[in-house]
N, CA, C and O of each residue as an XYZ file, in Angstrom:
332
protein
N      29.866     21.226     72.134
C      28.813     20.408     71.579
C      28.629     19.183     72.483
O      29.598     18.559     72.915
N      27.365     18.858     72.755
C      27.056     17.670     73.564
C      26.328     16.668     72.675
O      25.293     16.981     72.087
N      26.875     15.470     72.584
C      26.266     14.399     71.805
C      25.857     13.299     72.768
O      26.666     12.804     73.554
N      24.575     12.924     72.692
C      24.054     11.864     73.540
C      23.580     10.713     72.661
O      22.859     10.915     71.684
N      23.993      9.511     73.022
C      23.541      8.309     72.339
C      22.642      7.575     73.315
O      23.077      7.152     74.386
N      21.375      7.429     72.930
C      20.360      6.871     73.812
C      19.964      5.481     73.356
O      19.723      5.241     72.173
N      19.901      4.570     74.312
C      19.471      3.211     74.027
C      20.144      2.241     74.976
O      20.915      2.642     75.848
N      19.849      0.964     74.802
C      20.386     -0.047     75.715
C      21.905     -0.141     75.628
O      22.519      0.277     74.646
N      22.487     -0.698     76.675
C      23.935     -0.919     76.696
C      24.223     -2.189     75.905
O      24.246     -3.292     76.452
N      24.442     -2.007     74.599
C      24.685     -3.148     73.723
C      25.888     -2.853     72.838
O      26.307     -1.702     72.713
N      26.431     -3.873     72.237
C      27.633     -3.735     71.415
C      27.458     -2.738     70.258
O      28.346     -1.911     70.050
N      26.350     -2.781     69.495
C      26.215     -1.821     68.403
C      26.252     -0.359     68.867
O      26.843      0.490     68.201
N      25.624     -0.071     70.002
C      25.617      1.320     70.475
C      26.949      1.704     71.107
O      27.351      2.865     71.037
N      27.637      0.749     71.720
C      28.988      1.038     72.210
C      29.890      1.375     71.027
O      30.715      2.285     71.106
N      29.727      0.631     69.926
C      30.507      0.909     68.715
C      30.185      2.272     68.135
O      31.080      2.983     67.679
N      28.907      2.642     68.149
C      28.513      3.950     67.632
C      29.112      5.062     68.487
O      29.497      6.105     67.959
N      29.194      4.853     69.787
C      29.798      5.847     70.676
C      31.288      5.996     70.374
O      31.810      7.110     70.357
N      31.967      4.882     70.138
C      33.393      4.934     69.798
C      33.587      5.672     68.485
O      34.475      6.517     68.373
N      32.759      5.361     67.485
C      32.859      6.051     66.201
C      32.595      7.544     66.345
O      33.261      8.360     65.708
N      31.635      7.898     67.174
C      31.314      9.306     67.395
C      32.517     10.041     67.982
O      32.840     11.148     67.550
N      33.169      9.440     68.949
C      34.363     10.054     69.549
C      35.471     10.200     68.516
O      36.150     11.226     68.477
N      35.660      9.184     67.678
C      36.694      9.256     66.635
C      36.389     10.346     65.620
O      37.291     11.063     65.186
N      35.128     10.475     65.241
C      34.717     11.512     64.288
C      34.948     12.894     64.872
O      35.469     13.780     64.193
N      34.565     13.083     66.128
C      34.757     14.379     66.782
C      36.237     14.751     66.819
O      36.605     15.903     66.591
N      37.073     13.766     67.108
C      38.515     14.019     67.135
C      39.024     14.369     65.737
O      39.814     15.300     65.575
N      38.577     13.631     64.741
C      38.983     13.885     63.349
C      38.589     15.289     62.908
O      39.347     15.961     62.208
N      37.404     15.730     63.319
C      36.912     17.055     62.941
C      37.394     18.155     63.888
O      37.025     19.319     63.732
N      38.219     17.782     64.868
C      38.775     18.720     65.855
C      37.668     19.495     66.578
O      37.742     20.713     66.736
N      36.643     18.757     67.012
C      35.530     19.371     67.726
C      35.653     19.113     69.216
O      36.109     18.052     69.642
N      35.242     20.092     69.998
C      35.177     19.936     71.442
C      33.809     19.329     71.758
O      32.792     20.022     71.742
N      33.801     18.036     72.044
C      32.547     17.298     72.218
C      32.495     16.652     73.587
O      33.467     16.067     74.065
N      31.328     16.775     74.203
C      31.025     16.015     75.415
C      30.105     14.888     74.967
O      28.992     15.135     74.503
N      30.571     13.650     75.106
C      29.823     12.491     74.646
C      29.226     11.761     75.839
O      29.917     11.483     76.819
N      27.939     11.453     75.746
C      27.264     10.747     76.834
C      26.449      9.587     76.273
O      25.808      9.707     75.229
N      26.487      8.466     76.983
C      25.632      7.317     76.670
C      24.507      7.311     77.690
O      24.763      7.260     78.893
N      23.289      7.361     77.234
C      22.118      7.366     78.106
C      21.416      6.022     77.928
O      20.892      5.723     76.855
N      21.410      5.215     78.989
C      20.866      3.864     78.884
C      19.619      3.634     79.746
O      18.862      2.695     79.500
N      19.407      4.466     80.730
C      18.249      4.281     81.623
C      16.983      4.795     80.957
O      16.950      5.922     80.462
N      15.945      3.973     80.942
C      14.707      4.321     80.257
C      14.108      5.626     80.783
O      13.578      6.418     80.004
N      14.185      5.858     82.094
C      13.656      7.106     82.653
C      14.382      8.313     82.075
O      13.751      9.319     81.750
N      15.696      8.220     81.945
C      16.482      9.324     81.393
C      16.188      9.524     79.911
O      16.177     10.655     79.425
N      15.950      8.436     79.197
C      15.619      8.526     77.771
C      14.265      9.207     77.593
O      14.131     10.130     76.789
N      13.269      8.754     78.340
C      11.931      9.337     78.234
C      11.909     10.797     78.658
O      11.151     11.590     78.098
N      12.719     11.160     79.629
C      12.794     12.547     80.097
C      13.223     13.487     78.972
O      12.894     14.673     78.990
N      13.951     12.961     78.002
C      14.406     13.759     76.868
C      13.372     13.788     75.738
O      13.621     14.383     74.689
N      12.233     13.161     75.943
C      11.177     13.154     74.947
C      11.381     12.133     73.844
O      10.708     12.189     72.815
N      12.295     11.209     74.044
C      12.598     10.198     73.038
C      11.778      8.943     73.325
O      11.766      8.440     74.448
N      11.099      8.449     72.303
C      10.279      7.247     72.478
C      10.744      6.088     71.604
O      10.256      4.968     71.755
N      11.690      6.344     70.687
C      12.229      5.300     69.822
C      13.744      5.292     69.975
O      14.400      6.322     69.825
N      14.295      4.107     70.278
C      15.745      3.983     70.410
C      16.237      2.966     69.394
O      15.463      2.111     68.964
N      17.474      3.034     69.006
C      18.458      4.002     69.463
C      18.157      5.391     68.914
O      17.459      5.552     67.913
N      18.698      6.370     69.595
C      18.536      7.756     69.166
C      19.837      8.514     69.441
O      20.606      8.168     70.338
N      20.050      9.546     68.648
C      21.211     10.411     68.829
C      20.701     11.835     68.952
O      19.905     12.301     68.137
N      21.177     12.522     69.995
C      20.847     13.929     70.196
C      22.137     14.733     70.144
O      23.147     14.342     70.728
N      22.094     15.848     69.446
C      23.213     16.782     69.445
C      22.683     18.090     70.008
O      21.778     18.705     69.444
N      23.255     18.499     71.115
C      22.812     19.694     71.830
C      21.296     19.695     72.041
O      20.629     20.718     71.884
N      20.770     18.514     72.404
C      19.357     18.377     72.743
C      18.425     18.181     71.562
O      17.225     17.983     71.755
N      18.951     18.231     70.336
C      18.125     18.072     69.143
C      18.313     16.657     68.600
O      19.436     16.223     68.343
N      17.214     15.957     68.431
C      17.279     14.585     67.942
C      17.630     14.593     66.461
O      16.937     15.206     65.650
N      18.721     13.902     66.116
C      19.156     13.855     64.714
C      18.992     12.477     64.097
O      19.111     12.326     62.881
N      18.726     11.497     64.895
C      18.551     10.151     64.369
C      17.839      9.286     65.381
O      18.079      9.398     66.584
N      16.952      8.410     64.890
C      16.248      7.508     65.808
C      15.805      6.261     65.069
O      15.487      6.297     63.880
N      15.791      5.166     65.797
C      15.247      3.933     65.280
C      16.217      3.046     64.541
O      15.844      1.963     64.089
N      17.476      3.487     64.405
C      18.448      2.648     63.710
C      19.861      3.037     64.121
O      20.113      4.148     64.587
N      20.770      2.096     63.935
C      22.181      2.374     64.161
C      22.665      3.180     62.968
O      22.503      2.753     61.825
N      23.251      4.325     63.217
C      23.734      5.175     62.127
C      25.102      4.690     61.651
O      25.951      4.303     62.455
N      25.299      4.715     60.352
C      26.597      4.357     59.791
C      27.621      5.431     60.155
O      27.264      6.549     60.527
N      28.880      5.077     60.041
C      29.950      6.042     60.309
C      29.792      7.263     59.399
O      29.961      8.396     59.851
N      29.474      7.042     58.135
C      29.324      8.141     57.181
C      28.160      9.055     57.571
O      28.279     10.279     57.518
N      27.041      8.455     57.960
C      25.887      9.253     58.381
C      26.215     10.059     59.631
O      25.886     11.242     59.718
N      26.868      9.413     60.602
C      27.262     10.120     61.829
C      28.172     11.296     61.511
O      27.975     12.401     62.018
N      29.165     11.052     60.671
C      30.113     12.112     60.349
C      29.410     13.297     59.689
O      29.680     14.449     60.029
N      28.509     13.016     58.745
C      27.785     14.090     58.092
C      26.906     14.870     59.052
O      26.870     16.099     58.995
N      26.199     14.180     59.930
C      25.308     14.851     60.878
C      26.099     15.670     61.901
O      25.701     16.780     62.254
N      27.209     15.123     62.369
C      28.028     15.858     63.342
C      28.651     17.082     62.682
O      28.663     18.163     63.270
N      29.168     16.922     61.468
C      29.771     18.058     60.759
C      28.728     19.136     60.480
O      28.997     20.324     60.661
N      27.542     18.729     60.041
C      26.465     19.708     59.790
C      26.081     20.447     61.055
O      25.870     21.660     61.032
N      25.987     19.722     62.160
C      25.640     20.355     63.443
C      26.720     21.324     63.889
O      26.417     22.389     64.428
N      27.976     20.964     63.668
C      29.087     21.857     64.039
C      29.045     23.116     63.191
O      29.269     24.215     63.700
N      28.759     22.970     61.904
C      28.673     24.141     61.011
C      27.524     25.050     61.422
O      27.652     26.273     61.377
N      26.406     24.462     61.821
C      25.238     25.249     62.235
C      25.495     26.021     63.524
O      24.931     27.092     63.744
N      26.353     25.463     64.369
C      26.633     26.089     65.669
C      27.571     27.281     65.535
O      27.657     28.105     66.445
N      28.265     27.380     64.426
C      29.242     28.477     64.275
C      28.595     29.797     63.997
O      29.287     30.804     63.847
């Protein structure tokens, strides 16, 4: 599973990336986590509102910092769908 967090290099998004890694570890998922901060790279993915989270190229959240609970639910749902 590839999880991308798109948006500026700021403390809230760094925190969301850390939480995402912790959630993946808790759920025993093999995750490749990437932070995408360059506007060209963000636009190339078709994203026009940041912050945004993509799981395997599918946008699951945009326009707000996701809570730990929301992240965990979305990551778990995506993992279940991939099985």
